[in-house]
N, C-alpha and C positions, 0 to 999 in steps of 0.2 A: 369192524375192528378199529380200535382207537389208535391214535398216533403212538401212545405208549406201548400198546400191544404190538404194533408194527415194529417198533424199535426192539422190543424184547424178542420178537420172532426172528429178526435178522441177527440179533446178538447170539441166539442159541444155534443158528444155522452154521455149524462148523464145516460141513462138507457140502458137496454138490447136491446129493440126494435130499438132505434136510432142507437145503435152500429151495429146491424145487417144490418140496412139500409145503413149505411156508408160502411160496408164491401161489400155489394152488388154493391154499386156505384163504389167502387174501382175495384172490379172484372170485372164489366161491361166495365170500361175504359181500364183496362189492357188487356182484351181479345179482345178489339176492336170490340165489338158486336153491338155497336150503342145503340139503345133504347132497353134495356133489357125488358121493359114492353111489347113491341111489340112481342118479342119472347115468353114471358110468355102467352100472349093472344093466339098466334098460338098454343102453347102447350095445353092450355085449350081447344081450338077448336078441336084439334086432339083427345084429351081424350073424349070430348063430342061426337065425331063422332064414334070413334072406340070402346069405352066401351060397348055400346049395342051389337056390333058385337061379341066382345069377350064373353060377357055373353051368347049370343045366341049359340055360339059353345061350351062353357064350360058346360052349364047346361045339355046337353045330356050325357056328360061324368059323371057328378055327379049322374045322374039317373042310369047309368050303374053300377057305384060304389055302389050305394044303393042296386041295384038288387043283386050284388055279395055278399054284406054284408048280405042280406036277405038269400041267399043260404047258406052262412056260418053259420048263425043262425040255419037254418034247419038241417044242418049237426050235430050241437050240440044237437038240440032238439030231433032228431031222436034217439039219444043215451041217453036220459034223464034218463031212468030207470037204465041203466048201470052206469051212473054217480052217481045217487042217492045211488045205492048199494055200489059203490066204496067209496064214502064219509062216508057211515055208517061204513065200515070196517076199514078204515084208512084215515086220512087227506091227507097224501102224495099220497096214491093210487088214491084218488079222483082228486087231483091236476094233477097227471101224466095223468090220463085218459082225463081230461078236455083239457089239453094242446095238448095231442095226437090227440084229436078230432079236435081241431082248426088247427093243422098242416096238418092233413089229409084232412080237407076241403080246406085249402089253396092249397095243392098239386093238389087236384082234379080240383079246379077252375082255377088256374093259369097255371098249366102245364099238365092238363089231365093225372095226374100221374097214371101209371100202375105198377104192380109188378108181375113178372112171376116166378113161382117156389117157392112161399112162403111155399108150402107143404113140401119143403126140410128142413125147419127150424123145429127142433123137438119140440113137445108139452111139453116134459119134458126132462131134462138132458142137459148136456153142449155141446157146439159147438163153434168153433172159426170162425167168419165171417171176411174174408179178402177182402177189396174193393179198387177200384181205387178212388183216392182223386181228386175231382174237385177244381176249384179256390175257391169256397165256397161249402162245402159238404152238400148242402141243400137236395140232394137226400137221404143222410144217415139219415137226420132228418125225412124225409117222411117214410123211411124204419122203423125207430124206432117206429114211430106212428102206422104203420100198425101192427107191432109185438105186441105192447101193446093192440091194439084194437082187432085184430083177433086171436092172440095167447094167450092173457092174460099174457104176460111175459114182463119183463123189461130186455133189453139188456144192459149189462155193456159196456162201451166204453173207449178206450185209446185216450187221446188227448195230444197235445203238451204242454210243460211247460208254454208257454206264456199265454195260455188261462186262467190259474189259477191266473194270475196276472191282468187280466182285471177286473176293478171295477164292482162289482155287480154279477159276474159270479159264485162266490163260492157256493151260495145256489142252483143255477141251476145245477151245477156239482154234488152237494151232492144228490139232489132229483133224478137225472137221472143216478146216479152211474157212473160218469165219473172219471177216474183215470189217473195219468200222466205216468204210464207205467212201473214201475219196474217189472222185470220178475217174482219175487216172488209173488207180488200182483196179477198179471195176472193169474199165476198158481193157486193161492188160490181161485180166483173168479170162475175159471173153475172147480176146485175140489169141490167147494160148489154147483155145478150143474147149474151155470148161463151160459147164452150166453155172448159172448164177441166179440166186433167188433174192428178191428184195420186196419189201412191203412199203410203198410210198407213204402210207398212213403212219407206220412205225408206232412208237410208244403213245403218241397222241391218239391214234385210232384205238389202240389197245385199251387206254384208260377211259376215253370219252365216248366211244361208240357204245351201242346198247343193243337190246333185242330187236330194234328196228334195222339193224345192220347198215347203218349209214356209213358211207365212205368219207373219211376225214383226211383228204389229201391236200387241202389248201391249194396253193399255186405250185406245188412241187412238180417239177418236170425234169429234174436232173437224171432220173432213171431213163427217161426217154432220150435224152442227149447221149447217155451211155450207149443205148441201143443203136442210135444213129452213127455215132463215132465207130462203133464196132461192126456195124452193118449186119446185125443178127436179128432173128425173129423174136417176138415177145409172146409168151404163152401165159394167158390169164388163168388164175386159179382161185377157187373158193371152196370152203368146206361147210357143208350143211350142218346146222345145229351147233356150230362152234361156240356161240354165245350162251347156249344152254349148258354146255359142259363147265365153263368157268365164267363168272361174272365179276364185275368190279364196282366199287363205290366211287369211282373217279368223277362221276357227275356231280357229286356234292361240292358245294362252292369252296369249302375249306381245302379239299384235296386238289381242286383245280388251281387254287392260289399257290399251294405248295409246289405243284409241278411248274407253273409259270415262273415262280421265283427261283427254284433251285434246279429245275430240269432233271429231277430224280423222281421215279414213279413210287411215291409214298402210299398211294391209294391201296387199301386192302383188296385182295382178290379172294373170292369164296367160290365154292362149288366142288368140282371133281366128280360131278354126277356121271354115272355110266350111260350117257345118252348115245344115240346112234350118230356116228360120224361118217359122212360120205364126202370125199374130196372129188371135185369136178374140174377137169382141165379143159379150157376152151380151145377153139381153133387157133393155131399160131397166127400172129399178125406179122406178115413178112416185112422186111426192110423195104422202105419206099423213100428214095432220095428226094421226092417232091414234098414230103412232109417235114415241117420243122418240129422242134421239140414240143412246143405248146400243142400243136395239132395232134402229134402222136400220143402225148400224154392224155389228151381228152379221148382219143380213140380207145386207148387201153382202159381208161376209167369206165367208159360205156360198156366195154367187153366184160369187165369184172361185174359191173352193175347188172348186166344181162344175166350172168350166171346166178347172182343173188335172186333176181326176180323170177327166174325159172325154177330154181331148186330150193328156195327157202320160203316157208310160210311166215308172213310178217303180221304181228310181232311174234318173235320166237316164244315157245312155251316149253318149260322144262318137262312137265308131265307128258305132253305129246311127244317130245323128243325121246323120252324114256320108253314110251309105248312102241315107238318105231323100231326098237330092238326086236319086237315080236311080229310086227306087221309093217308092210310097206305102203306108203302113201303115193299112188301113181301120179298125183298132180304135181309133186315136187321132185320126182325122180328123173 
């Protein structure tokens, strides 16, 4: 279409519809597609042919989703009496138990979640839980849910500063006793008799560890000093196949530079695969006044590494982790 043609086309386009028709004609001629109407007819025919096929294959998945939602409802309903009692005692206790039930149901359905050694968590009194940090610590959420449901306890947690800057997360952090980690506040929580969970690797381990499950703790020993000042035992924790559930692109140089520069986890996370999750709790490491913070930190690191060596095949494999939903590998259980 010539420049004069374009001018006359826009001149005649009095309303929105004529204007759009004019634009379509211009695009049709510019793209050298010939008769645009013919292509639209072909597209309409393809939609007419393939839409029923798409519906036929999508509907079964919708049925499966509905079945899983039904199972999730049953998880909640099974604990209706506990929830009713919790809401009668305290509004936030009821909210915590409800969310814990939902997360526990999600873990059971999507990951066949298991926890081994929960009896090592004391029914009363303080303890420090030290765990390996996945790309997304969803296993820790499942762990918190089980502690609330089976132990009737709320575990305080230490999180990175950036989490408190995420819009909408403030209330969640308050209800579930999440703190940003000053040593004095951690010591006080433990002296008050609470459980406290912390990952020494933190965001750095979440971003830069991989299917080799390397611990990235650096020289961090503040958590050990907290345990010494509080005189509490430390319980190591690791979840099998955690890196196969979610992975990150943090090892790419660009994302490493972004994190080191801004201290914000920009690296994309991908996954959500329904792999088998098993959380293992190691034997408690008792308070020993003879150990300093560096020695205790190394002892805890070796304990967590021992859980990884015993229960995780290296390197991790997504397909193998998926198959473990259907069979158990005795060499890593």
